[in-house]
Backbone bond lengths (Angstrom), bond angles and torsions (degrees), N, CA, C in turn:
res aa  C-N    CA-C-N  psi(-1)  N-CA   C-N-CA  omega(-1)  CA-C   N-CA-C  phi
1 M - - - 1.451 - - 1.522 108.27 -
2 S 1.288 116.05 125.96 1.454 120.99 178.81 1.520 109.21 -109.11
3 L 1.331 114.57 132.31 1.460 119.24 178.19 1.516 111.61 -90.86
4 L 1.329 116.22 -12.43 1.457 120.56 -177.73 1.518 110.83 -116.25
5 S 1.292 114.65 148.93 1.450 121.38 177.25 1.516 107.83 -143.90
6 T 1.323 116.93 141.78 1.464 118.81 177.62 1.524 110.91 -63.66
7 D 1.337 117.23 -23.49 1.462 120.85 177.94 1.529 111.42 -65.65
8 A 1.333 117.02 -26.54 1.462 121.40 -177.58 1.524 112.23 -86.48
9 L 1.317 117.48 -7.73 1.462 121.44 -178.15 1.524 111.18 -90.26
10 P 1.334 116.02 154.60 1.465 118.89 174.06 1.530 110.04 -59.87
11 T 1.310 116.27 153.99 1.469 119.91 -179.08 1.524 111.96 -74.56
12 D 1.331 117.44 -27.75 1.459 120.48 177.26 1.529 108.78 -75.03
13 P 1.334 118.17 124.25 1.467 120.65 -176.43 1.534 113.73 -58.40
14 I 1.326 117.94 -37.75 1.472 120.47 -179.90 1.521 110.44 -66.74
15 D 1.324 117.15 -43.06 1.459 120.31 176.55 1.533 111.35 -63.67
16 A 1.336 116.03 -37.77 1.468 120.23 178.36 1.533 110.48 -65.04
17 I 1.331 116.79 -41.63 1.470 120.82 177.69 1.526 110.08 -61.28
18 R 1.323 116.51 -44.22 1.473 120.09 178.32 1.533 110.67 -59.19
19 Q 1.323 116.21 -45.21 1.464 120.06 -178.52 1.527 110.75 -64.70
20 I 1.313 117.28 -41.17 1.467 120.95 178.04 1.522 110.38 -63.38
21 T 1.325 117.24 -40.52 1.462 121.12 179.64 1.519 110.87 -62.32
22 V 1.316 117.34 -44.29 1.463 121.11 177.10 1.534 109.58 -62.26
23 S 1.311 116.98 -42.77 1.462 121.14 179.19 1.522 111.44 -62.79
24 E 1.330 117.54 -39.37 1.469 121.11 178.15 1.518 111.13 -61.82
25 L 1.326 116.89 -40.88 1.469 120.32 178.28 1.526 110.68 -64.36
26 E 1.326 116.31 -41.26 1.460 120.51 178.21 1.526 110.89 -64.79
27 I 1.318 116.72 -42.50 1.468 121.59 178.65 1.522 110.00 -63.83
28 D 1.325 117.37 -41.00 1.461 121.00 179.29 1.524 110.91 -61.45
29 R 1.334 116.77 -43.90 1.474 120.29 178.04 1.530 110.99 -63.40
30 L 1.325 116.18 -42.75 1.459 120.77 178.96 1.526 110.87 -64.66
31 R 1.332 117.19 -44.33 1.462 121.48 178.81 1.523 110.25 -59.27
32 C 1.314 117.23 -44.10 1.460 122.23 179.53 1.527 110.39 -60.77
33 E 1.317 116.90 -44.87 1.467 120.76 179.31 1.531 110.55 -63.06
34 L 1.319 117.29 -39.81 1.459 120.52 179.73 1.526 111.55 -68.41
35 V 1.328 117.27 -35.62 1.469 120.44 175.39 1.528 109.19 -63.59
36 K 1.327 117.58 -42.98 1.470 120.78 176.82 1.524 110.25 -58.84
37 Q 1.333 116.69 -46.25 1.460 120.42 -179.56 1.529 111.20 -62.72
38 A 1.319 115.94 -40.36 1.470 119.97 179.07 1.525 110.48 -62.70
39 R 1.327 116.74 -44.16 1.471 119.80 179.17 1.523 110.76 -65.29
40 E 1.328 116.86 -42.60 1.461 120.47 -179.92 1.521 112.11 -64.11
41 S 1.340 117.09 -27.36 1.463 120.14 179.25 1.528 111.78 -90.14
42 G 1.352 116.25 5.54 1.465 119.95 173.82 1.518 115.61 94.80
43 R 1.318 117.99 7.19 1.466 119.66 178.62 1.522 110.05 -70.08
44 S 1.322 116.10 146.00 1.465 121.66 -178.28 1.529 110.26 -82.45
45 W 1.332 114.37 160.49 1.462 118.80 175.29 1.519 110.17 -64.01
46 E 1.316 117.61 -29.72 1.463 120.63 177.94 1.532 110.72 -65.04
47 Q 1.327 117.32 -43.56 1.466 120.83 177.64 1.530 111.01 -64.22
48 I 1.313 115.97 -43.55 1.463 120.63 -179.74 1.521 110.06 -64.25
49 A 1.324 116.64 -45.11 1.467 120.93 -179.95 1.520 111.20 -60.75
50 S 1.321 116.50 -40.46 1.459 120.33 178.50 1.526 110.75 -61.01
51 A 1.340 116.32 -43.40 1.470 120.25 178.38 1.523 111.77 -65.47
52 L 1.336 116.30 -32.62 1.465 120.81 -179.96 1.530 112.55 -82.09
53 G 1.326 116.59 -15.31 1.467 120.18 -177.72 1.516 112.53 76.04
54 T 1.341 116.10 35.73 1.460 120.93 -178.99 1.525 108.71 -138.67
55 S 1.313 116.65 -178.34 1.460 119.92 177.80 1.525 110.31 -83.01
56 R 1.322 115.28 157.42 1.463 120.79 178.04 1.519 110.27 -58.55
57 Q 1.328 116.26 -43.63 1.466 121.06 -178.72 1.529 111.19 -63.43
58 A 1.316 116.97 -43.94 1.469 120.31 -179.29 1.529 110.66 -64.53
59 A 1.322 116.87 -42.36 1.468 120.27 178.99 1.521 110.23 -63.79
60 W 1.323 116.70 -46.97 1.464 120.90 -179.21 1.523 110.98 -59.88
61 E 1.337 116.78 -48.26 1.467 120.40 -178.11 1.525 111.49 -61.44
62 Y 1.328 116.73 -46.56 1.460 120.02 -176.65 1.526 111.29 -64.88
63 Y 1.328 116.76 -51.36 1.461 119.11 -173.07 1.520 113.08 -77.06
64 T 1.322 119.10 -36.29 1.465 117.49 178.96 1.523 110.90 -67.49
65 S 1.331 117.42 -37.00 1.467 117.87 177.50 1.524 110.02 -68.08
66 R 1.305 117.46 -36.89 1.464 120.94 177.90 1.528 111.04 -66.42
67 F 1.337 116.66 -45.45 1.462 120.42 178.69 1.518 110.34 -62.74
68 R 1.310 116.97 -37.77 1.464 121.13 179.56 1.523 110.42 -63.66
69 R 1.339 116.70 -42.66 1.481 120.15 178.09 1.527 110.48 -62.29
70 E 1.336 116.85 -42.48 1.462 120.30 178.72 1.523 110.46 -63.91
71 F 1.324 116.68 -42.23 1.456 120.51 178.95 1.525 110.48 -63.96
72 D 1.332 116.75 -41.16 1.468 120.49 179.35 1.524 111.16 -61.51
73 K 1.336 117.39 -38.89 1.466 120.43 178.21 1.523 110.56 -62.32
74 V 1.331 115.49 -44.92 1.465 119.65 179.46 1.522 109.58 -65.54
75 A 1.313 116.81 -43.20 1.467 120.55 -178.95 1.523 111.00 -62.58
76 D 1.332 117.14 -37.16 1.464 120.47 179.24 1.528 111.65 -65.83
77 T 1.331 116.61 -36.50 1.462 119.45 -178.15 1.521 112.11 -84.34
78 E 1.320 117.14 -24.30 1.463 121.16 -178.73 1.526 110.19 -118.56
79 N 1.280 116.73 51.23 1.455 121.85 -175.07 1.525 111.06 -73.99
80 T 1.341 115.44 74.00 1.453 119.99 -179.32 1.523 111.82 -103.70
81 L 1.342 117.80 -9.03 1.457 121.48 -179.99 1.520 110.59 -98.05
82 S 1.305 114.72 144.33 1.464 118.66 171.95 1.525 107.31 -75.24
83 E 1.307 116.73 168.42 1.462 120.64 179.07 1.531 110.35 -60.77
84 D 1.333 117.50 -41.28 1.467 121.16 179.11 1.529 110.98 -65.40
85 E 1.330 117.53 -40.96 1.459 120.99 178.53 1.529 110.60 -64.84
86 A 1.317 116.12 -40.37 1.465 120.01 178.67 1.525 110.60 -64.34
87 T 1.330 117.18 -40.50 1.464 121.18 178.42 1.524 109.98 -64.19
88 D 1.326 116.79 -45.45 1.463 120.78 178.52 1.528 111.16 -59.73
89 L 1.330 116.47 -42.33 1.453 120.79 178.53 1.524 111.39 -63.02
90 A 1.323 116.57 -42.62 1.467 120.76 179.05 1.523 110.79 -62.55
91 V 1.331 117.12 -41.87 1.465 121.09 178.68 1.528 110.27 -63.91
92 E 1.327 117.05 -43.40 1.460 121.01 178.56 1.524 111.33 -61.57
93 E 1.330 116.69 -43.58 1.465 120.64 179.48 1.522 111.18 -64.47
94 S 1.331 117.22 -42.27 1.472 121.02 178.01 1.518 110.54 -61.57
95 S 1.319 116.48 -42.47 1.466 120.61 178.60 1.526 111.04 -63.60
96 A 1.316 116.87 -40.39 1.463 120.77 179.34 1.527 110.68 -63.88
97 V 1.316 116.90 -40.35 1.469 120.79 178.52 1.522 109.42 -63.80
98 R 1.327 117.70 -44.87 1.474 121.18 178.62 1.524 111.11 -60.54
99 R 1.330 117.05 -43.43 1.463 120.29 179.23 1.525 110.85 -61.77
100 R 1.344 116.82 -42.39 1.471 119.77 178.69 1.514 111.05 -63.08
101 R 1.331 116.52 -42.31 1.473 119.53 179.75 1.511 110.66 -63.48
102 L 1.311 116.82 -44.93 1.465 120.44 -179.22 1.520 111.44 -64.70
103 S 1.322 117.15 -38.97 1.466 119.88 -178.38 1.532 112.01 -73.50
104 S 1.333 117.41 -20.88 1.470 119.45 -179.13 1.518 112.48 -91.87
105 R 1.322 117.60 -6.58 1.479 120.57 177.94 1.524 109.63 -72.57
106 P 1.329 115.77 143.21 1.470 118.69 177.43 1.529 110.03 -65.86
107 K 1.324 115.37 142.25 1.457 121.44 178.49 1.534 108.69 -77.13
108 P 1.359 117.00 138.39 1.489 119.42 -179.71 1.516 111.88 -69.91
């Protein structure tokens, strides 16, 4: 299934390139949101990487660094936690992720 068609693009090549570039940015934002949703619903990086057509490591590196940058922006604007509170929150979140991973593993 193709969402794009040359018939839907402007006839001027420069205008078509501009439209494709805008569409790529929109697709990138949508893809990022879907990766977040997949992780929140318990999907593994291996499953996500397979859907993206990349390696698990490449998917993890790209999206976790991106999510971290987004989180840092929010944290900078909503700096209501002390450094100790932020550390405690990070530890709690890491523990929750580990618990989810362990609980989703098949039992031997």
